[in-house]
Residue, then its C-alpha position, 0 to 999 in steps of 0.5 A: x180235773x182241777x176241781x178234783x185236785x182241789x178237793x183232794x188237797x182240802x181232804x189231805x189238809x183236813x186229815x192233818x190235824x187228826x193225825x191220819x196224815x203226818x208230814x215227814x220229819x227229819x232226824x238228827x243222827x249221831x255216828x262214830x267212825x274211824x278214819x283211815x290215814x288221819x295221822x296228824x293235825x293237818x289230816x284232822x283239819x282236812x277231814x273236818x273241812x271235808x265233813x263241814x262242806x257237806x249239807x246238814x252237818x251240825x257237829x264234827x268232833x275229832x279225837x287226837x289219839x285214835x282217829x275217831x270222829x264223832x258227828x251229828x248230821x241231819x239225815x234229810x240233808x245228808x246220809x252216811x253214804x254221802x259222808x263215806x263217799x266224800x271222805x274216801x274221794x279225798x283219801x280218808x276212808x271211814x271204817x267201823x261206823x257205829x250209830x250212837 
């Protein structure tokens, strides 16, 4: 049985350079969404802190005028569900999510 596993590993590694077997590669995702209840600098600070605490978050940009958040994250380490859940748990639900 161990010999079979070794042969399968060798076969998989030999097919890798030919492009027949490709490793999973994470993507960087850019999204824009509106955050409800974000009304001042204190709320912006809290939202930035919540998002920055999540794994895979690369950039968070908050706008002053209309509560819009732009962010870039690694989809292998985090997901939109994680982001929405973290914000909603702290009283800042995300709406109008758009991929960029």
